[in-house]
Backbone bond lengths (Angstrom), bond angles and torsions (degrees), N, CA, C in turn:
res aa  C-N    CA-C-N  psi(-1)  N-CA   C-N-CA  omega(-1)  CA-C   N-CA-C  phi
1 X - - - 1.491 - - 1.515 108.94 -
2 X 1.329 115.45 134.16 1.449 120.18 175.63 1.521 110.53 -71.26
3 X 1.368 114.27 130.99 1.458 118.57 177.95 1.490 109.53 -70.29
4 X 1.310 113.47 146.90 1.504 120.10 -178.26 1.517 109.08 -119.88
5 X 1.348 119.46 126.41 1.419 123.33 178.21 1.470 109.95 -119.03
6 X 1.324 115.49 133.66 1.506 126.37 176.99 1.531 107.63 -98.34
7 X 1.285 119.35 114.22 1.481 121.70 172.39 1.520 108.40 -101.66
8 X 1.341 118.07 129.37 1.442 120.25 -179.38 1.540 108.40 -121.97
9 X 1.338 112.47 125.99 1.474 120.54 -175.61 1.532 114.67 -118.06
10 X 1.294 116.78 162.81 1.449 123.43 179.84 1.527 113.53 -75.71
11 X 1.346 117.25 161.43 1.440 122.32 166.87 1.529 110.55 -124.13
12 X 1.294 116.27 6.28 1.516 118.84 -171.13 1.594 106.60 -83.07
13 X 1.373 114.23 133.52 1.457 119.84 -170.18 1.525 115.59 -106.62
14 X 1.311 120.36 -23.37 1.491 118.15 -169.70 1.539 110.71 -128.49
15 X 1.365 112.80 142.40 1.465 119.39 169.35 1.515 108.89 -97.69
16 X 1.316 113.81 -49.68 1.485 122.85 171.90 1.514 108.46 -138.77
17 X 1.258 119.13 173.15 1.498 121.36 -174.61 1.494 111.17 -54.96
18 X 1.313 116.18 -34.36 1.471 119.49 -175.23 1.565 113.29 -107.27
19 X 1.298 116.85 11.55 1.445 122.57 -178.85 1.555 110.90 -130.72
20 X 1.367 114.51 98.63 1.459 118.04 -178.70 1.502 109.13 -83.56
21 X 1.327 115.02 155.18 1.482 120.57 178.02 1.511 106.84 -144.25
22 X 1.324 114.84 -164.71 1.440 124.00 -179.29 1.552 109.77 155.29
23 X 1.311 112.76 -146.76 1.491 119.63 175.12 1.560 109.42 -79.30
24 X 1.328 114.69 138.96 1.468 119.24 171.30 1.542 108.37 -83.98
25 X 1.265 113.84 113.45 1.473 120.65 -166.91 1.536 115.21 -55.14
26 X 1.304 117.20 -45.26 1.446 122.67 -178.43 1.557 111.35 -59.90
27 X 1.277 114.27 -38.03 1.487 120.18 -176.89 1.465 112.15 -66.80
28 X 1.340 118.88 -24.06 1.403 124.78 173.30 1.516 113.35 -91.93
29 X 1.303 117.35 -50.58 1.458 122.29 -169.90 1.488 111.00 -65.92
30 X 1.337 119.86 -43.84 1.467 121.86 -175.15 1.525 108.90 -66.47
31 X 1.322 121.48 -53.74 1.456 120.79 175.71 1.548 112.91 -57.97
32 X 1.335 118.13 -41.44 1.411 120.65 -178.82 1.569 111.02 -56.60
33 X 1.378 113.06 -45.47 1.477 119.26 179.51 1.513 110.36 -67.22
34 X 1.295 118.78 -39.14 1.475 121.61 178.02 1.523 108.72 -57.12
35 X 1.355 117.70 -49.56 1.414 122.14 -177.55 1.567 110.48 -65.71
36 X 1.234 118.88 -41.32 1.462 122.04 178.97 1.520 112.61 -64.64
37 X 1.348 113.81 -39.86 1.513 116.12 177.85 1.473 112.44 -65.19
38 X 1.391 118.37 -26.50 1.427 120.95 175.87 1.535 111.86 -79.04
39 X 1.301 118.92 -4.16 1.402 124.79 -178.59 1.539 116.06 79.82
40 X 1.333 113.41 20.26 1.443 121.15 178.34 1.580 110.31 -75.09
41 X 1.281 114.00 150.86 1.517 121.15 173.26 1.531 105.02 -86.19
42 X 1.238 115.91 118.23 1.529 118.47 -176.87 1.598 107.54 -115.54
43 X 1.354 112.71 128.70 1.447 119.31 175.13 1.527 106.29 -111.03
44 X 1.331 115.11 131.29 1.506 119.01 -179.94 1.527 106.22 -109.88
45 X 1.327 117.64 116.66 1.475 124.26 174.63 1.551 107.91 -118.05
46 X 1.317 112.29 152.41 1.499 117.09 176.18 1.572 105.90 -125.00
47 X 1.287 113.62 166.02 1.496 118.07 -177.50 1.544 114.40 -59.04
48 X 1.316 114.80 -39.51 1.501 119.16 -178.34 1.514 112.10 -112.36
49 X 1.349 119.75 -11.66 1.455 120.96 -175.44 1.490 111.41 83.93
50 X 1.285 116.97 168.05 1.460 122.39 179.35 1.447 113.30 88.24
51 X 1.378 118.10 -155.21 1.414 123.91 -179.32 1.562 111.23 -76.86
52 X 1.307 111.25 138.04 1.506 117.85 -175.49 1.529 108.15 -97.11
53 X 1.308 116.12 126.62 1.511 120.86 176.80 1.520 111.56 -71.25
54 X 1.315 115.37 137.82 1.459 118.83 176.86 1.548 110.70 -105.24
55 X 1.309 116.77 135.36 1.445 119.10 175.53 1.532 108.87 -58.46
56 X 1.399 116.36 123.88 1.441 116.34 -174.59 1.523 114.25 -54.88
57 X 1.316 113.55 -33.81 1.496 115.54 -177.11 1.499 113.46 -70.43
58 X 1.351 116.77 -20.99 1.475 120.14 179.91 1.536 110.96 -79.19
59 X 1.284 116.89 -16.20 1.452 121.48 179.55 1.488 113.05 -80.05
60 X 1.277 115.82 -20.53 1.492 121.20 -177.96 1.556 110.61 -64.31
61 X 1.356 116.09 -29.49 1.441 118.07 -175.26 1.569 111.41 -107.01
62 X 1.318 112.99 31.46 1.457 117.81 -171.59 1.547 112.49 -65.51
63 X 1.299 116.39 135.60 1.419 124.89 177.45 1.554 109.19 -98.36
64 X 1.324 120.69 132.01 1.447 120.68 -178.50 1.549 113.08 -56.06
65 X 1.307 115.64 -30.22 1.490 120.34 -176.72 1.468 112.26 -70.47
66 X 1.342 117.79 -8.82 1.479 122.62 179.75 1.523 112.51 -84.38
67 X 1.313 115.65 -4.82 1.518 119.19 -173.18 1.548 114.31 -54.00
68 X 1.348 115.55 -41.74 1.443 121.06 -179.77 1.538 111.50 -61.21
69 X 1.337 113.11 -44.18 1.459 119.60 -179.17 1.535 110.70 -67.32
70 X 1.314 113.25 -43.54 1.496 118.28 -179.79 1.494 111.88 -59.97
71 X 1.312 116.39 -37.40 1.477 120.95 -178.52 1.542 111.94 -60.69
72 X 1.288 115.35 -34.74 1.474 120.51 -179.19 1.544 112.35 -63.60
73 X 1.319 114.22 -25.22 1.468 119.78 -175.86 1.510 113.14 -76.64
74 X 1.351 115.22 -11.87 1.493 118.29 -176.18 1.502 112.37 -66.66
75 X 1.331 116.44 -26.29 1.530 118.94 -179.27 1.491 107.61 -155.73
76 X 1.295 115.84 96.11 1.506 124.30 179.35 1.503 110.26 -100.03
77 X 1.297 114.98 157.20 1.455 120.77 175.13 1.497 108.14 -85.13
78 X 1.316 115.30 154.50 1.471 120.23 -179.11 1.617 105.57 -81.07
79 X 1.305 114.04 135.32 1.455 119.19 177.29 1.521 109.71 -59.74
80 X 1.345 115.92 133.63 1.433 120.70 177.62 1.541 110.18 -130.01
81 X 1.345 114.45 166.53 1.448 118.78 -178.88 1.550 111.92 -67.51
82 X 1.300 114.25 -16.78 1.504 118.50 176.33 1.521 111.78 -68.73
83 X 1.403 111.40 -23.14 1.537 116.75 -179.33 1.592 109.94 -71.02
84 X 1.297 118.01 -3.38 1.475 120.45 179.86 1.503 108.40 -73.90
85 X 1.351 118.91 -11.57 1.450 121.32 -173.51 1.501 109.90 -126.40
86 X 1.306 114.82 150.40 1.477 120.10 171.36 1.471 113.44 91.31
87 X 1.304 120.35 5.93 1.485 124.12 174.97 1.497 113.87 -118.63
88 X 1.366 115.77 149.62 1.458 118.85 -179.86 1.519 112.13 -90.64
89 X 1.397 115.89 -21.70 1.396 120.00 -177.31 1.545 108.57 -153.15
90 X 1.336 115.82 155.20 1.413 123.21 173.61 1.489 107.44 -123.78
91 X 1.356 117.66 137.57 1.482 122.10 -178.65 1.552 107.77 -130.33
92 X 1.372 111.78 128.53 1.459 119.42 -179.22 1.494 108.99 -111.63
93 X 1.354 119.62 101.99 1.461 122.15 171.17 1.526 110.25 -72.75
94 X 1.317 116.87 162.22 1.448 120.22 -174.47 1.489 114.17 -103.91
95 X 1.296 117.04 -139.32 1.475 123.44 -161.00 1.523 107.15 103.42
96 X 1.326 116.00 142.68 1.461 117.67 -174.36 1.498 114.19 -62.36
97 X 1.391 116.86 -18.04 1.444 121.06 176.45 1.476 114.86 -53.29
98 X 1.360 112.17 -36.72 1.477 117.27 -173.15 1.589 111.26 -66.21
99 X 1.305 116.04 -23.64 1.500 120.10 -179.16 1.515 109.42 -63.84
100 X 1.326 119.56 -22.31 1.427 126.21 -177.13 1.541 117.21 -98.50
101 X 1.329 115.35 -36.62 1.444 117.23 -177.61 1.497 118.56 -113.83
102 X 1.373 116.41 -2.26 1.437 117.92 176.82 1.519 115.99 -90.07
103 X 1.420 120.12 -42.52 1.440 120.57 -169.56 1.512 114.08 -62.71
104 X 1.331 117.94 -36.75 1.503 117.48 -171.79 1.524 110.72 -112.09
105 X 1.317 117.61 15.47 1.478 119.75 178.68 1.564 107.67 -78.32
106 X 1.311 113.22 117.41 1.483 118.54 -175.11 1.535 112.31 -63.16
107 X 1.332 115.15 -37.47 1.488 120.10 -179.51 1.497 109.36 -65.91
108 X 1.302 118.74 -49.41 1.424 121.35 179.01 1.527 113.32 -60.26
109 X 1.296 115.70 -42.35 1.502 120.72 177.99 1.518 112.21 -62.83
110 X 1.354 115.68 -37.94 1.445 123.20 177.31 1.540 107.87 -64.73
111 X 1.317 119.16 -48.69 1.483 122.40 -176.97 1.509 109.86 -64.79
112 X 1.305 118.89 -40.50 1.470 120.77 -179.89 1.501 110.47 -65.78
113 X 1.377 116.60 -40.55 1.446 120.61 176.14 1.543 114.74 -55.91
114 X 1.301 114.44 -44.10 1.449 120.40 -179.20 1.596 107.38 -64.47
115 X 1.329 116.19 -44.96 1.422 119.29 179.89 1.563 111.08 -58.58
116 X 1.309 113.24 -46.61 1.469 119.79 -179.50 1.552 114.09 -63.67
117 X 1.342 115.82 -43.57 1.441 120.59 179.61 1.524 111.22 -64.36
118 X 1.351 116.00 -32.21 1.500 119.57 -175.88 1.515 110.66 -95.65
119 X 1.309 119.17 3.22 1.499 121.35 177.82 1.486 116.94 65.77
120 X 1.349 113.06 30.54 1.467 119.61 175.04 1.499 110.16 -85.99
121 X 1.350 116.79 165.63 1.456 122.50 -172.90 1.538 109.27 -76.07
122 X 1.315 117.27 126.88 1.455 125.46 173.39 1.487 107.83 -117.50
123 X 1.355 118.81 124.10 1.436 123.85 -178.24 1.536 109.48 -135.11
124 X 1.321 112.37 149.50 1.486 120.93 -179.74 1.436 113.36 -156.22
125 X 1.301 121.68 146.65 1.495 123.69 -177.22 1.527 111.12 -132.56
126 X 1.309 115.42 139.70 1.467 126.18 174.75 1.517 110.14 63.74
127 X 1.319 118.76 -108.47 1.489 117.50 176.98 1.565 112.33 -88.60
128 X 1.317 117.36 -6.12 1.469 120.28 175.94 1.502 114.82 -50.08
129 X 1.357 116.96 -39.12 1.467 118.41 179.83 1.517 113.82 -62.06
130 X 1.371 119.54 -7.26 1.467 120.24 170.00 1.502 112.08 -57.16
131 X 1.315 116.42 -23.87 1.455 120.25 176.81 1.483 112.73 -72.62
132 X 1.327 116.44 -18.55 1.453 120.72 -178.42 1.583 114.58 -91.75
133 X 1.341 115.44 -12.81 1.501 113.32 -171.69 1.535 112.05 -66.74
134 X 1.303 118.92 -28.27 1.440 119.20 177.79 1.574 115.02 -110.15
135 X 1.311 113.60 6.40 1.451 118.39 177.06 1.564 112.63 -74.34
136 X 1.258 114.83 131.92 1.461 119.82 179.38 1.475 113.82 -133.07
137 X 1.359 115.73 162.85 1.444 120.29 165.93 1.545 108.75 -74.07
138 X 1.288 117.38 170.58 1.514 119.75 -177.65 1.490 112.04 -58.95
139 X 1.324 118.77 -25.55 1.401 120.41 -178.02 1.550 112.87 -87.09
140 X 1.279 115.18 6.01 1.507 122.59 176.76 1.485 115.73 90.77
141 X 1.373 117.37 -4.67 1.496 118.59 179.05 1.542 109.89 -70.69
142 X 1.304 116.91 132.98 1.478 120.61 179.10 1.565 109.71 -61.93
143 X 1.297 118.97 133.67 1.457 120.65 -176.36 1.525 110.89 -67.26
144 X 1.303 119.08 -14.41 1.454 121.57 178.13 1.536 112.53 -93.17
145 X 1.325 117.19 -9.29 1.450 119.57 -174.63 1.508 111.57 -61.70
146 X 1.286 116.24 123.99 1.491 120.83 -179.52 1.469 115.66 77.52
147 X 1.336 116.13 5.35 1.453 120.37 -177.36 1.548 111.49 -104.54
148 X 1.300 118.93 142.90 1.411 123.76 176.87 1.509 111.08 -80.08
149 X 1.325 115.74 114.05 1.450 121.79 -175.50 1.490 111.26 -133.54
150 X 1.358 115.95 163.96 1.416 122.45 169.16 1.543 109.39 -136.01
151 X 1.333 116.23 173.56 1.451 123.25 176.85 1.501 107.42 -169.56
152 X 1.309 117.17 178.78 1.466 122.39 165.25 1.505 107.77 -47.92
153 X 1.350 118.50 127.29 1.415 119.08 -176.01 1.505 115.75 -86.35
154 X 1.304 117.32 159.62 1.475 120.80 176.50 1.509 110.27 -57.39
155 X 1.364 116.76 -36.22 1.476 121.15 179.57 1.521 108.63 -63.67
156 X 1.364 118.11 -46.50 1.453 120.29 -175.75 1.568 107.09 -66.21
157 X 1.348 117.02 -37.73 1.492 120.11 179.04 1.533 110.41 -59.94
158 X 1.256 116.70 -43.13 1.483 120.58 -178.66 1.484 111.13 -71.61
159 X 1.289 117.37 -32.44 1.439 120.05 178.12 1.492 114.15 -68.18
160 X 1.350 118.13 -31.28 1.486 120.22 175.60 1.542 109.64 -88.32
161 X 1.291 116.07 -1.90 1.525 119.89 171.27 1.455 113.46 75.85
162 X 1.336 117.93 20.36 1.457 120.89 -177.91 1.531 114.59 -106.10
163 X 1.368 116.18 -4.51 1.421 119.63 -177.53 1.524 112.54 -54.69
164 X 1.385 117.60 -37.44 1.483 119.19 -176.99 1.507 109.85 -71.15
165 X 1.279 122.17 -15.16 1.444 124.32 -174.37 1.559 114.02 -101.34
166 X 1.371 113.63 -6.90 1.422 119.16 -175.04 1.552 109.56 -84.54
167 X 1.360 118.71 145.24 1.436 119.59 175.72 1.530 114.63 -66.28
168 X 1.344 114.51 -17.90 1.537 120.04 174.09 1.543 105.20 -165.52
169 X 1.253 114.31 167.86 1.498 120.07 172.76 1.501 109.92 -96.02
170 X 1.308 116.79 123.46 1.471 121.14 -171.13 1.528 114.55 -60.08
171 X 1.385 115.19 -54.20 1.475 116.09 179.25 1.469 111.28 -57.76
172 X 1.321 122.14 -47.27 1.414 121.88 -176.30 1.528 113.14 -63.06
173 X 1.347 115.25 -34.58 1.479 118.41 -180.00 1.535 112.01 -75.66
174 X 1.308 120.52 -33.22 1.428 123.44 173.66 1.552 109.61 -62.90
175 X 1.336 114.50 -41.20 1.485 118.02 178.54 1.572 108.98 -64.17
176 X 1.378 117.27 -39.25 1.439 122.55 -179.30 1.570 108.34 -62.33
177 X 1.350 117.71 -33.49 1.421 120.13 -179.84 1.551 115.04 -78.70
178 X 1.336 113.80 1.85 1.455 118.44 176.72 1.493 116.25 95.97
179 X 1.406 116.20 9.31 1.402 119.47 177.96 1.514 114.44 -74.60
180 X 1.304 116.25 147.19 1.444 120.46 172.07 1.507 108.62 -87.48
181 X 1.307 116.83 94.21 1.437 122.77 -171.06 1.521 112.72 -80.10
182 X 1.312 118.38 125.30 1.468 120.81 174.95 1.488 109.79 -129.96
183 X 1.423 115.15 158.01 1.472 118.31 -171.22 1.516 106.77 -151.70
184 X 1.372 110.71 158.68 1.448 120.57 168.89 1.517 111.34 -101.54
185 X 1.294 113.50 -173.04 1.492 115.77 172.88 1.505 108.61 -59.00
186 X 1.374 116.08 153.80 1.494 119.25 179.57 1.521 108.51 -64.91
187 X 1.312 113.84 144.45 1.501 123.56 174.99 1.540 112.06 62.41
188 X 1.341 117.15 22.90 1.443 118.78 172.43 1.501 110.89 -122.21
189 X 1.354 113.93 157.17 1.466 120.84 -179.29 1.455 111.86 -59.02
190 X 1.299 119.14 119.38 1.447 124.52 175.05 1.513 110.83 -148.90
191 X 1.350 117.47 120.47 1.497 118.82 174.62 1.492 107.18 -141.03
192 X 1.304 114.25 161.54 1.443 120.36 -175.03 1.513 110.85 -146.27
193 X 1.364 117.60 144.88 1.414 123.73 177.09 1.520 108.83 -119.12
194 X 1.309 116.48 131.50 1.440 122.36 174.41 1.557 105.23 -128.21
195 X 1.334 116.45 91.68 1.455 119.74 178.44 1.548 108.84 67.69
196 X 1.360 114.46 -118.34 1.540 120.57 -179.62 1.475 112.07 -87.19
197 X 1.341 119.71 -3.59 1.493 121.24 -173.71 1.491 108.78 -109.89
198 X 1.350 115.96 124.76 1.481 123.27 -173.94 1.535 106.61 -127.13
199 X 1.319 116.68 128.03 1.510 118.62 -177.59 1.497 109.16 -138.32
200 X 1.356 117.57 149.31 1.445 125.70 177.26 1.518 110.56 -124.55
201 X 1.322 116.05 154.50 1.465 120.93 -169.04 1.506 114.96 -82.80
202 X 1.363 117.70 -39.93 1.497 119.54 -169.53 1.501 107.63 -159.53
203 X 1.300 118.06 -178.73 1.473 119.93 -179.70 1.504 114.97 -54.32
204 X 1.343 116.14 -35.70 1.461 119.35 178.24 1.533 116.12 -64.78
205 X 1.349 114.17 -9.90 1.454 121.21 -176.26 1.545 111.22 -101.21
206 X 1.327 116.10 3.47 1.505 120.06 -175.09 1.496 112.57 -55.40
207 X 1.337 117.13 -52.05 1.440 121.05 -179.82 1.507 116.19 -62.54
208 X 1.306 117.09 -46.94 1.445 119.04 -179.31 1.499 112.56 -65.43
209 X 1.355 117.74 -34.18 1.464 120.07 178.01 1.531 107.89 -65.00
210 X 1.292 117.26 -47.07 1.472 120.84 -178.10 1.543 109.29 -62.29
211 X 1.285 116.62 -40.51 1.513 120.00 179.95 1.504 111.99 -64.26
212 X 1.318 117.24 -32.94 1.500 121.71 174.31 1.525 110.19 -65.05
213 X 1.309 114.05 -39.09 1.524 119.81 178.00 1.543 109.58 -62.48
214 X 1.324 115.77 -44.29 1.469 122.12 178.25 1.524 109.23 -60.26
215 X 1.331 117.44 -47.60 1.440 122.68 -178.22 1.525 110.42 -59.79
216 X 1.349 116.09 -43.71 1.480 122.28 -179.96 1.524 109.91 -63.75
217 X 1.364 115.78 -42.13 1.461 117.86 -177.61 1.494 111.25 -73.40
218 X 1.256 119.85 -32.60 1.444 124.98 -177.47 1.593 109.44 -69.67
219 X 1.339 113.76 -32.51 1.479 117.50 174.24 1.522 114.04 -59.53
220 X 1.342 113.74 -25.90 1.525 119.74 -175.63 1.528 109.70 -96.90
221 X 1.332 117.16 7.06 1.447 119.30 -175.46 1.489 109.75 -60.71
């Protein structure tokens, strides 16, 4: 059976009037291509559907090999509760946009709950774990509680100068939810797997996070 991966991306475009945001391209494109190269069936959905905004700073480092992945973002389907079923893994790429439209999106929270309840693979990189901060099992337990996770660190957030504009600090909030937060050096590849939950720290961790998803899925072959 072909493995099916659901990738969910942000539609949020602004941090402040003069600071645009969106999806961080590398965090989507690199995992997307890793999954496609494995022959997986990948569905890309966004919170609102339609064209996905890219963080302008993430386009500065664009790799020509990402063109196929980028083209998919021109017209995405809107995430629906039906997406809670029929997939082996869910992957949440980051970009600061996710901090605004992932945490309180009822549909995403429902989808994540179903994945968690059924023990399917949940993965997120950089700011993608913002989707996990309010995700719970049906009994209300946070899905990150007691789990070893990583994400964009508070130190990295302060270094880019956006900590003051965020609705919350991601590392601090994951810790508040009971996660065992671990990290590597800032701006270096660091990803971690704890059972069915896989997380990566920053854009540099995009490939290793995706490869951990592949390893987890292949175990279930």
